[in-house]
N, C-alpha and C positions, 0 to 999 in steps of 0.2 A: 369217401373215407368214412368209416363207421364212427358213430358218436361215442365219446368217452362215457364210460359208466359213471353215473352220478353216485357220489358218496352220500350215504344216509346220515342224516344229522344225528349225532349222538345225544341221547336223552340223559336225564339226570340219573337214571338207574337206581332210584331210591324208593320206588313205590312198593307197597307190600305184595303186589301180585306180579312184580317183575321176575322173569326167569333169571336164574343164575347164569353167568357167562360160561359158555362151554370151554373146556380145556383143549379141545381139538375137534377136528371135523368129524361129524357123526357121533358126537358125545351123547350118551343116553341121558345124562343128567339134565341137559338143556331141554329135553322133551318130557321129563317126568315131574319136575318140581312145579307145583301149581303156585305156591307162594313160599316166601321165606319163613321158616319156623323161628320163633322167638324163644331162645333158650332161657331168657330172663323169666319167661312165663312157665318154664319147665315143659316146653312143647317137644316131647319125644313121642311120636305117634307109634302106637303098637300096630305093626304090620302083619303079624302072624295070626291068621284066622283061627288056628287051633287053640291058641292061648285066649283069644277073645271068647271063643265058645266055652272054654273051661271056666273062665271067670263067671260067666252068666250061669252055667250049669251048677257051680258050687253055691250059688245063691238060692237054689231050689225055689225059683219063682213060681207063684201061683197066678192063674188067670185074673184074679181079683186084686193083685198087688199094685201099689203105686211105688215106683222106683225113682230115686234121686241119683243122678250121675253127675259127679263133679269132674269138670274138664273133659267133655266128650271128644274134643279134637275134631277129626273128620267123620266120626260116627261109627267106627268099626265095632265098638262094643254096644253102642246105642241101638243099632239096627237089630242086633240079636236079642237085646232086652225087650225091644218093642214087640217082637214076635211072640214073647211069652207072657208079658205083663199087661195089665189094664192100661197103664199110663206111665210114661217116662218124663221126668222133669230134669232137663239137662241145664246145669248151671255153668256158664262159660264166661270167662273174663275177656277173651279176644273176640270182637265182633266178626272178624273174618271167619273164625271157626264156627261161630254161631250160625252165620249164613251158609257155611258149607254143610253142616249137619242138617240144616233145614232143607237145603236144596236136594240132599241125598234121598229124602223120603217124599219129596214134593210129587204130587200126582199119584200117590199110592195110598192104600187104605191105612198104612202106618202113620201117615201125616196127621190124622185126627187124634192120635194117641201121644203125640210129641208136644211138649211145652218147653220152649227154650227161654231161659232167664239169663240176661246179660248182666254180669256183676261179679263181685268178689264174694265168695261164699263165707269167708272168714269175717268180713265186715258187715254181713247181713245181721239184722237184729236177732233173727232166729232162722234155723234151717226149715224148709218146708216139711210138714209131716209126711212120713213115708213108711212103707213096710220093709224096704230094703235100700241099702246104699251101696253103690258100686263106683269104682273109680280107678283109673290109671293116674294115681295121685301125683301132682307136681311136687317134687321133693321138698320145696321150700315151705309148703303148708302142711306137711305130714303131721307134725305134732299138734298144731292148732286145730286141724280137722278132727283128730281123734278126740281131743278134749271138748270140742264143740258138740260132737255127737254124743259123748258120754254125759254131758251136762243137760241134754234135752229132757224136758219133763216126760215125754213119751218117745224114747229112742226107737229106731227101727229094729225089726226082729232080727235082722242079720246085716252084716256089712262085709263085702268082699273087696279088699283094697290091695293095690300094688304099691310097694314102697321100695326105697333103697334097701339093699340086703342088710346092712348093719342096723338100720332102724327097725326092720322086721325082726331081727334077732333080739333086739331090746324088748320088743313087745312080748316075746315068749320066754324071756329070761327068768330064772328062778333065783331065790336067795343064795348068795355065795358066788354067782356067776359074775364074770368080769363086766358084762354089759347090764347087770341088774341096776335099775334106776327108779326114779319117781314114776316115770312112764310105765315101767313094768308093774309096779304095785297098783297104780290106778287102773290100768286096763284089766288086770286079773282080779281086781276087787269088784269092779262094776260089770265085768263081762267075762266070758270065756274066750280065749284066743287060741287059734290053731294054725300052724303053718300048712299051706296048701302045696305050693310048688315054687321052684326056682325058675327065673326067667333071665336068659342071657342077654347081654347088651345088643347082640346082632339082630334081635327081634324088634328093634325100634328104628325109626327113621326121624331125625338123624340119630345114630347110636350115642347113648350117654357114656360117660366115663366110668360108671360103676354098674355092678350087677344089681338085679332086682329080685324081689320075692313077693309072692301073693299070700296074704293071710285072710283068714275068716274069723270075724269077731261077732259074737252073739251077746249083746247086752242083756243083763238080767232084768226081767220084767215082773211087774206085779208084786206078789208077796216075796218073791225070790230076791228082789232088789233090796240092798242094804238100807236100813232106816237110819242113815247117817247123811248129814248135809255134805254135799260134794265140796263146797268151798272150805268147810272146816277140815275135812280129811286131807284135801290137797294142800291147805295151808300148813298143816303139820308136816306133810311130806316135803314141802319146799324147804323148810328149815332143816329137817333131818338129812336130806340129800344135798344140801348146799356144799357139804364136804363129806361125801359118803364114806370115805376111808378114815374119817376121824370118829372118835367116840361121840355118842349123843351128848354126854356131859360137856365136852369141848364145844360142840355145836350150839348148845343152849347157853354157853357162857359168853358168847359174842355180845357186845354192848348193844348193837342194833337189834338183836333178837330180844334181849331183855327190855329194851325200850318199847318194842312192839307189844310184848306181853304186858307191860305196864299200862300202855294206852288202852288195850283191850280190857284189862282188869278194871280200869276206871269206868269204862263204859258199862261193863257188867254190874258194877256196884251201883252206878247211877240208875240203871234200869230196875234194880231190885231193892232200891232204897237202903243200901248198906253204907253206913258212915265210914269214911276213910280219912286218915290224917295225912294231909299233903304238906305239912310243915317240914322244914329242913331237919335232917338228923343231926345229932351232935357230932363233933369232930372225931371223937373216939370211934363211934360206930362207922362213920364214913371212911376213916383211915383203915379200919379192919376190913371193910368191904373192898376197898381198893387193893389191899394185900391179897384178898381172895381172888380178885379179878386178875391181878398180876400172875398168880399161880395158875389160874385157868388159862390165861393167854399163853403162858410158857408151855403148859401141857398141850395146848392147841397147836403151837408151832413145832413142838418136838415129837408129837404123836405120829407114828408112821404105821404102815400096814401090819407088820409083824414084829416090831421092835418094842417089846414090853419089858425088857430086862435091863434097861439103861441104869436104873437106880442101883440094882444089885452089882453090876459091873463097876460103877463108880465107887461103891462102898468097898469093894475088894481092892481097888487100886488106890484108895485114899490113904492119907497119912493121919496118924493119931495126933491130935492137936496138943494133948497133955504132954506127950513126949517132946514136942517142939518147944513148949513153954519152959521146960526145965533148963534148956541150954540158951534161952533167949536173954540178952542183956537187960538190965533193969530199965534203961532208957527206952528201949523198944517196947517193953511190957507196958510202960506208962502211956506211950502213944497208942498202943493197941486198946488199952482200957478206955482212953479218951474217945477213940473211934466207936467203941462199943456203946459208950454213954450217948454219943450223938445219934447212933442208930436207934437206941431205945426211945429217944424223944421223937415221937412221930410228928411229922410236919402236917398241918391241916391240909385236907384235899383242896385242890384248886377248883374242883367241880363238885360242890356239895350236893348230896343226894337227898331226895325227899324220903320221908319214912315209908311211904307207900312203895317206893322203888326197892327198899330193903325188904319189905314184906313180900313183894313179888319174887325177888331173888331167892328168898327162903322157901317160898312155895315151889319154885322150879326145882330147887335142890331136893325138896321133900318128895316130889313126884318121881324124879329120876332114881332116888334111893329106894322109894317104896315099891317101884315096879322092877327094880333090879336090872334096869336097862341102861343105866348111866354109862357103864363101861362097855356097852355093846355098840358096834358100828352099824350104820344104816344098811349097808350092803349085806349084813348078816340077819337082818330082821325080816320076819314074814308079816302077813296081813294081821294076824292075831296080836303080834307084838305092837304094831302101830295102833290098833284099836284099843288095846290095854293102856297104852300111853295116852291116847286121846281122852279116854274115859277118866283117867286119873287127873289130867289137867282140867277137865270140865268140873270135876268135883271140887277143885280148888278155885273155880271161877275164872280160869284162864282159857281164852278162846283164840282162834287163829283166822277167822274169816274177816 
């Protein structure tokens, strides 16, 4: 009698190099997956060699260039960059991928030109100096990677990066576009950005849920680089685009923004030996400031994209109070007069403000009125508008870094 076939002991099946279980006999998936891709790391490997070639070609690499690649994966783009550049520094978060790209060039002349760094590029104190940056960028680090590159003292000559399509459209958006944002202003202020090509989801393994685009970014270098502190310009944009469909006056009326401006103004005055009065303002001035704040907050809540005629409509539909008073009984007139008297007697503010806070509020209002940008929305402003606004704030001693 033949021996019964022994059943293989089932393993835990949780190792990173374990093959996925086949769905049927002869399934190709069980023979092609080297290890499981971690979508939390944004591991969608570019499998189309034509797109890998195009990304490297659009970087216009020179034989003397040092290239930084973020997220090399299995090395499809890395190998092509190694063939054209002097050196490639691959920054990889997943040790498995780092071993895979190293093994791919092991024993070849290209191995001497490859340097693999294991770690998170965003958490690094600074990105390695390079001439070019290329990446099939994990979607979750798209924005931090852009800002980290732009903030470098000596940014690369060119960056060819692949992003989610909507993010790529934000990079090339112009004032008035629906996707125009702080990112759009920063990128086009510190660099020139150009759309290269669209990449369908079928070109990746495993396929992502969204389409992708490739963009080419050329940071401004040398004398062409704006002589403006990145932290200052970006700090202003953060406030302006916090609610990009609101007017700038409404955005700068928020109490948290005014508190930030006050703190920075105090620092500015202390550094320049400018005396300031931090004593509490009197009740009348504080109450008047609270009234102004209430009006600003009401405007902030009611201000919408294209609804600028609410007051005119309300005036047309309103009743004439003098006509109502003629028919009003004497008893109700007395009650109304009493209510008016109570309203006239302002209650002292529960949050008394310092005199310097009122000074800062006045300075902010002066800047917005002087630049004629107070009633303009952030999504309608271009780079010159923001520079004009930043200069006016600096002249008043208000900073944003």
